[in-house]
Structures are given as C-alpha cells and as structure tokens.
C-alpha positions as CSV (number, residue, x, y, z in Angstrom):
1,M,9.4,-5.6,-17.0
2,N,11.0,-2.3,-17.7
3,G,12.8,-0.1,-15.5
4,Q,14.2,-0.9,-11.9
5,I,13.4,-3.8,-9.6
6,L,13.4,-3.1,-6.2
7,V,14.3,-6.0,-3.6
8,T,13.6,-5.5,-0.1
9,G,16.1,-7.5,2.3
10,G,18.0,-8.3,-1.1
11,A,20.9,-8.9,1.6
12,G,19.6,-12.2,2.8
13,Y,20.0,-15.2,1.9
14,I,16.9,-16.0,-0.2
15,G,17.5,-12.1,-1.7
16,S,20.9,-12.3,-2.5
17,H,20.2,-15.7,-4.3
18,T,17.8,-13.5,-6.1
19,C,19.8,-10.6,-6.7
20,V,22.1,-13.1,-8.7
21,A,19.0,-14.1,-11.4
22,L,17.9,-11.1,-11.7
23,L,21.3,-9.7,-12.7
24,Q,21.9,-12.4,-14.8
25,A,18.8,-12.2,-16.5
26,G,19.4,-8.2,-17.4
27,F,17.7,-6.7,-14.7
28,D,18.7,-3.3,-13.2
29,V,18.5,-4.1,-9.1
30,I,17.9,-1.7,-6.4
31,V,18.3,-3.4,-2.6
32,L,16.7,-1.8,0.1
33,D,17.6,-3.8,3.7
34,N,18.5,-2.6,7.1
35,L,20.9,-5.1,7.6
36,S,20.0,-6.2,10.6
37,N,20.0,-9.7,9.9
38,S,22.2,-9.8,7.0
39,K,25.7,-8.3,5.9
40,P,26.9,-5.6,2.8
41,E,29.5,-8.2,1.9
42,A,26.5,-10.4,0.5
43,I,25.8,-7.9,-2.1
44,R,29.6,-7.4,-3.0
45,R,29.5,-11.2,-3.9
46,V,26.6,-10.8,-6.0
47,Q,28.4,-8.1,-7.7
48,H,31.7,-10.6,-8.1
49,I,29.6,-13.5,-9.1
50,T,28.0,-11.0,-12.1
51,E,30.1,-8.9,-12.7
52,K,27.4,-6.4,-12.6
53,N,26.5,-3.8,-10.7
54,L,23.2,-2.9,-8.1
55,R,22.7,-0.5,-5.6
56,L,22.3,-1.5,-1.8
57,I,20.1,1.4,0.2
58,R,20.7,1.0,3.9
59,G,16.9,1.5,5.2
60,D,14.0,0.0,7.1
61,L,10.4,-0.3,5.7
62,R,9.5,0.8,9.4
63,N,10.6,4.5,8.3
64,R,7.7,5.7,6.1
65,D,9.3,8.3,5.1
66,S,12.5,7.2,4.0
67,V,10.8,4.5,2.0
68,F,8.9,7.0,0.3
69,D,12.1,8.6,-0.5
70,V,13.4,5.7,-2.6
71,F,10.7,5.4,-5.1
72,T,10.7,9.2,-5.5
73,A,14.6,8.9,-6.4
74,H,14.5,5.9,-8.5
75,N,12.8,4.8,-11.9
76,I,11.0,1.5,-10.3
77,Q,9.0,-0.8,-12.0
78,G,8.8,-4.0,-9.5
79,V,9.3,-4.9,-6.1
80,I,10.0,-8.6,-5.0
81,H,9.4,-8.2,-1.2
82,F,11.8,-10.0,0.9
83,A,12.3,-8.0,4.0
84,G,11.0,-9.3,7.4
85,L,12.0,-11.3,10.4
86,K,11.7,-15.1,9.8
87,A,12.6,-17.0,13.2
88,V,9.4,-18.8,14.0
89,G,10.7,-19.5,17.8
90,E,11.7,-15.9,18.2
91,S,8.2,-14.4,17.0
92,T,6.5,-16.6,19.8
93,E,9.3,-14.6,22.4
94,K,8.8,-11.1,20.3
95,P,5.5,-10.5,18.8
96,L,5.2,-7.4,18.3
97,D,8.5,-7.1,16.7
98,Y,7.3,-9.5,14.1
99,Y,3.8,-7.3,13.9
100,Q,5.9,-4.0,13.7
101,N,8.8,-5.5,10.9
102,N,6.5,-7.8,8.5
103,V,3.0,-6.1,9.1
104,A,3.6,-2.5,9.6
105,G,6.8,-2.4,7.4
106,T,4.8,-3.7,4.5
107,A,2.2,-1.4,4.6
108,N,4.6,1.2,4.2
109,L,5.7,-0.3,1.3
110,L,2.7,-0.7,-0.2
111,E,1.6,2.6,0.5
112,A,4.6,3.9,-1.4
113,M,4.2,1.9,-4.6
114,A,0.5,3.0,-4.6
115,H,1.8,6.6,-4.1
116,N,4.3,6.0,-6.9
117,G,1.7,4.4,-9.5
118,V,4.2,0.9,-9.0
119,K,1.7,-2.0,-8.9
120,S,3.9,-4.8,-9.4
121,V,4.7,-7.0,-6.4
122,V,5.8,-10.8,-6.1
123,F,5.9,-11.4,-2.1
124,S,7.8,-13.8,-0.1
125,S,5.4,-15.8,2.0
126,S,5.8,-19.1,3.9
127,C,4.1,-22.6,4.3
128,T,3.9,-21.7,8.0
129,V,0.4,-20.0,6.5
130,Y,-0.8,-23.9,6.5
131,G,0.1,-24.3,10.1
132,V,-0.5,-28.3,10.7
133,P,-1.7,-29.5,7.1
134,E,-5.0,-31.8,7.0
135,T,-3.7,-33.3,3.7
136,L,-0.6,-34.1,1.9
137,P,0.6,-32.9,-0.5
138,V,-0.5,-29.3,0.5
139,R,-2.3,-27.4,-2.5
140,E,-2.7,-23.5,-2.7
141,D,-6.4,-24.0,-2.0
142,S,-5.6,-26.4,1.3
143,P,-7.2,-24.8,4.5
144,L,-4.7,-22.0,6.4
145,F,-4.3,-21.7,9.8
146,A,-1.0,-19.9,11.2
147,V,0.1,-21.5,14.6
148,S,3.1,-19.1,15.3
149,P,3.4,-15.1,15.2
150,Y,5.8,-15.2,12.7
151,G,3.2,-17.2,10.1
152,Q,0.6,-15.1,11.1
153,T,2.8,-12.2,9.8
154,K,2.4,-13.8,6.2
155,L,-1.2,-14.3,6.5
156,T,-1.8,-11.0,7.3
157,I,0.0,-9.6,4.7
158,E,-1.6,-12.3,2.0
159,H,-4.7,-10.8,3.4
160,M,-3.7,-6.9,3.0
161,L,-2.4,-7.9,-0.5
162,L,-6.0,-9.5,-1.6
163,D,-7.5,-6.7,-0.1
164,L,-5.7,-4.5,-2.2
165,S,-6.2,-6.2,-5.3
166,K,-9.7,-5.6,-4.7
167,S,-9.8,-2.2,-3.9
168,D,-7.7,-1.6,-7.7
169,P,-8.0,-4.0,-10.2
170,D,-4.5,-2.3,-11.5
171,W,-2.6,-4.4,-8.8
172,R,-0.8,-7.4,-10.5
173,I,0.5,-9.6,-7.1
174,S,1.9,-12.5,-6.7
175,I,2.2,-14.6,-3.7
176,L,5.1,-17.2,-3.0
177,R,4.9,-19.9,-0.5
178,Y,8.1,-21.0,0.0
179,F,8.8,-24.9,1.7
180,N,12.3,-25.2,3.0
181,P,14.8,-23.2,1.4
182,V,18.2,-24.9,1.7
183,G,21.2,-25.0,-0.1
184,A,23.9,-22.3,-1.5
185,H,25.0,-21.0,-5.2
186,S,27.2,-23.1,-6.6
187,S,30.5,-20.9,-6.6
188,G,30.6,-21.6,-3.1
189,V,30.6,-16.9,-2.8
190,I,27.0,-16.7,-1.4
191,G,25.1,-18.7,1.1
192,E,23.1,-18.8,4.5
193,D,24.6,-17.1,7.0
194,P,23.0,-17.7,10.1
195,M,23.8,-14.8,13.2
196,G,24.2,-17.0,16.5
197,I,23.0,-20.8,16.7
198,P,21.4,-21.6,13.2
199,N,17.1,-22.0,13.3
200,N,17.1,-24.1,10.4
201,L,18.3,-28.0,10.0
202,M,21.0,-27.3,6.7
203,P,23.0,-24.5,8.1
204,Y,23.5,-26.7,11.2
205,V,24.6,-29.8,9.6
206,S,27.1,-27.8,8.0
207,Q,28.3,-26.2,11.0
208,V,28.7,-29.2,12.6
209,A,30.5,-30.7,9.8
210,V,32.7,-27.9,9.7
211,G,33.9,-28.5,12.7
212,M,32.1,-25.3,14.6
213,R,29.6,-27.4,16.9
214,E,30.2,-30.4,18.2
215,E,26.7,-32.9,17.5
216,L,23.6,-31.9,16.1
217,S,20.4,-32.4,18.0
218,V,17.3,-34.1,16.1
219,F,14.2,-32.9,17.5
220,G,12.1,-36.3,18.2
221,G,12.6,-39.6,16.7
222,D,8.9,-41.2,17.5
223,Y,7.0,-39.2,14.4
224,P,4.9,-41.2,12.6
225,T,7.4,-41.3,9.7
226,A,9.4,-44.2,8.0
227,D,12.5,-43.4,10.5
228,G,10.9,-41.2,13.1
229,T,11.9,-38.0,12.2
230,C,10.1,-34.8,10.7
231,V,10.2,-35.2,6.7
232,R,10.5,-31.8,5.1
233,D,10.4,-30.7,1.3
234,Y,13.6,-29.1,1.1
235,I,14.1,-26.6,-2.1
236,H,17.5,-25.3,-3.6
237,V,17.6,-21.9,-3.1
238,V,18.7,-21.1,-6.5
239,D,15.8,-23.2,-7.6
240,L,13.8,-21.0,-5.3
241,A,15.4,-17.8,-7.2
242,R,14.3,-18.7,-10.3
243,G,10.9,-19.4,-9.5
244,H,10.9,-14.9,-8.8
245,L,11.7,-14.2,-12.0
246,S,8.9,-16.6,-13.3
247,A,6.8,-15.0,-11.2
248,L,8.0,-11.3,-12.2
249,A,7.3,-12.4,-15.9
250,Q,4.0,-13.4,-14.8
251,L,2.9,-10.4,-13.5
252,S,2.9,-8.7,-17.3
253,N,0.3,-11.0,-18.1
254,Q,-2.4,-11.2,-15.2
255,S,-4.0,-8.7,-12.5
256,G,-5.1,-9.5,-9.4
257,V,-3.6,-12.2,-6.9
258,S,-2.0,-15.7,-7.8
259,T,-0.4,-17.6,-5.4
260,Y,2.1,-20.2,-6.1
261,N,3.7,-23.0,-3.7
262,L,7.4,-23.0,-4.6
263,G,8.9,-27.0,-3.4
264,T,10.2,-29.6,-4.7
265,G,7.0,-31.9,-4.1
266,K,9.4,-34.7,-2.3
267,G,9.7,-35.2,1.3
268,H,12.6,-36.0,3.0
269,S,13.4,-36.7,6.8
270,V,16.1,-35.4,9.1
271,L,17.8,-38.8,8.8
272,E,17.6,-39.0,4.7
273,L,19.1,-35.4,5.0
274,I,21.9,-36.2,7.3
275,E,22.7,-39.5,5.4
276,C,23.0,-37.9,1.9
277,F,25.4,-35.1,3.2
278,E,27.6,-37.6,4.5
279,K,27.5,-39.5,1.5
280,T,28.1,-36.2,-0.8
281,T,30.5,-34.6,0.8
282,G,32.4,-37.4,2.9
283,Q,31.7,-35.5,6.2
284,A,30.6,-37.2,9.3
285,V,27.9,-35.5,11.2
286,P,27.4,-36.7,14.7
287,F,23.9,-36.1,16.0
288,R,21.9,-37.3,18.9
289,M,18.0,-38.2,19.0
290,V,16.3,-35.3,22.2
291,E,12.8,-34.5,22.7
292,R,10.2,-33.6,20.0
293,R,10.4,-29.5,19.8
294,P,7.1,-27.9,20.3
295,G,5.0,-26.9,17.4
296,D,6.9,-29.0,14.7
297,T,4.4,-30.8,12.3
298,P,5.6,-34.4,11.7
299,V,5.0,-34.4,7.9
300,V,4.9,-31.5,5.2
301,Y,5.6,-31.6,1.5
302,A,4.2,-29.2,-1.5
303,D,2.1,-29.7,-4.3
304,P,4.1,-27.3,-6.7
305,S,2.0,-28.4,-9.7
306,L,0.4,-24.9,-10.2
307,A,3.2,-23.1,-10.1
308,E,4.6,-25.7,-13.0
309,S,1.6,-25.0,-15.1
310,E,0.9,-21.3,-14.8
311,L,5.0,-20.3,-14.4
312,G,6.6,-22.8,-16.5
313,W,8.5,-23.3,-13.1
314,R,10.0,-26.5,-11.1
315,A,12.7,-27.7,-9.4
316,E,15.5,-29.3,-10.8
317,L,18.2,-29.2,-8.1
318,S,18.2,-32.6,-6.0
319,L,18.8,-33.2,-2.5
320,A,22.4,-34.5,-3.3
321,D,23.2,-31.0,-5.3
322,I,21.7,-29.2,-2.3
323,C,24.4,-30.9,0.3
324,A,26.7,-30.7,-2.3
325,D,26.3,-26.8,-2.7
326,A,25.7,-26.1,0.9
327,W,29.3,-27.7,2.3
328,R,31.4,-25.9,-0.6
329,W,30.0,-22.6,1.2
330,Q,30.4,-23.6,4.5
331,R,33.9,-25.3,3.8
332,N,35.1,-21.9,1.6
333,N,33.4,-19.4,4.3
334,P,33.8,-21.3,7.7
335,E,32.6,-18.1,9.6
336,G,29.7,-16.7,6.8
337,Y,30.4,-13.4,5.5
338,A,32.6,-12.6,8.5
C-alpha cells in the first residue's frame, strides 16, 4: 500500500508498538492521538527505536472538522484505528463517555475517510464482543454478546463497519479481535504505561515486582479451572503489532469485511502467569487471594487458525518472552514514560 498510513491512538500501548512495526516495514506513518491516555514521549521513543520519523498530530476524533482537516492535508491511503477508551470497569461508570469517544469518534473518522476516498481500514476490536463464550476455543463465528459498555461499543463499531461495507463494496475492512495483549518491546524502551492503578494483570504484576505496589490481588481462587484462578489467552504485544501489518497487507487482496481473532490459542491461569514471571525474572510477586470480581469469565482463549490460514500470521513469542520483556520495560522505566 503506497502513501501514508494514519494510526489513530498511535501513542498508546498497542498503537506505539504497531508504529514501530510499520516504520520498520517502510511505511510513512501519521499518528492522530488526543493524548488523553498516552504520552508524546512514546512517539519520541518509537522514532529512537526505528531511527525514522513520523508525524504526531494532537487531535480528537470527536472533533469532526479537525478529523476532516487531517485527510485534506495528507495523502492517506489506509487507516489503522486504535483510538478509544478501553477500561471495562470505567465503562460501566461512564457509559456515555465510551459511546461518545468510541462510537461517535469512529463515525467521524469513517465519514472523513469516505469523503476523501480512503476506504481501507484495520479496526482494533476485542474479544469482549464474545461476552461469556459458550464453547472453547473461541472462533470468529462464535455468538456475539457484549456484557459491558466498552464491549458494546466495540460490537457497535463492528456493526457499523459491516453496514458501511454493504452500502459500498469499495470498502476493504479488517476487524481484529484481540485477546489479552501483554509484554513490551524487547528493547525495553516502550511498553505499557497505565495511568493510575493498572486495570490489567501484567502491569500490576510488574509494578509489584519493581516495588511500586505492595502486593497483587488475585480476584477469585475458586473458579472451575485447574488451580481455581481465571484463564486467559496472553498475546505478546509485538506479535499483535505484526498482526496489524499482516491485516494491512491483506486489504489489497480483499473486498468487504474480514474478521480475525489474534491470540495464541492457549490459555494460562493467573497463578501460572505469576509463576512464570517469578521464574523468568527472579523477582518475587507477593499476592493474596480476594473475592471474585463481578463480570470475570472463568476461561477465555482464542482459536487463531483463521488468521494463520488467511493472513499467514501466528503468535511466535512465549509466556516467558512476555514476562522477560515486560520486566525489562518496568525495570528500565519504573515510573513509565514519566
């Protein structure tokens, strides 16, 4: 794909790692980010890793005029769309914020794309659209039933993309449903930098290991799993970034909408992850068992075979790689990008 690639939310955790992959593959990258949950330092570090430049535009997808201006000013040929709020718990407290940011912002983006004849997009979706899976592993044709406002915004955007494709066959759309992104770039220069108390397991584990937090709370030890703790499909963020490049390349050979699970196809429990982290890094992770957290599903893991057969992509990095890279990032950056 020639021309520039617009990465919305490109200063964020997954976005920044994908920008590294794009630049190393020779793409000309523009990032549009309102920096509400990210820092410009991430972009500076992306440029340091790749020794290549990209353009960062501070803007908000909710501002329709500014989104149109980006497309007017640049020769954009394709979009990777990450931008959006992403905390499941927060979405139950502030649902309107999530619908405004995620759904209304995406509508503005797609309208600007259509107006400028840019009809290739890779969309960052989530395994939350499956709700509580009826069968495992989770396939792309599994029933869809989001149980949180966050998940519902992702599902609503997926429906929006399907409707858009039906209305205009020139659209080329790839929907990527992530499972549990973790880890960091092997350089230790970029990684996950949550603001405040982490919502996800791995950054909390890392912060306990580095001494920022006293102990980890493990929510529930009585689930119907081998050790009683929840099981998830943890995918290295670098593998995930590669998946976006594979999806972007595939857009040239398709029309309409394609949907792919990006996961490893294997589940690991919370206690397995803690044990692997301690063994890989030599750092103790004190934890205590607490009550279950409402809404947590006992076991979720992907069937990623469709992505392998159609995109030629599969996860290559192990749980030990994930732990080593997450620890390298945390050790080198105990306070994140600050």
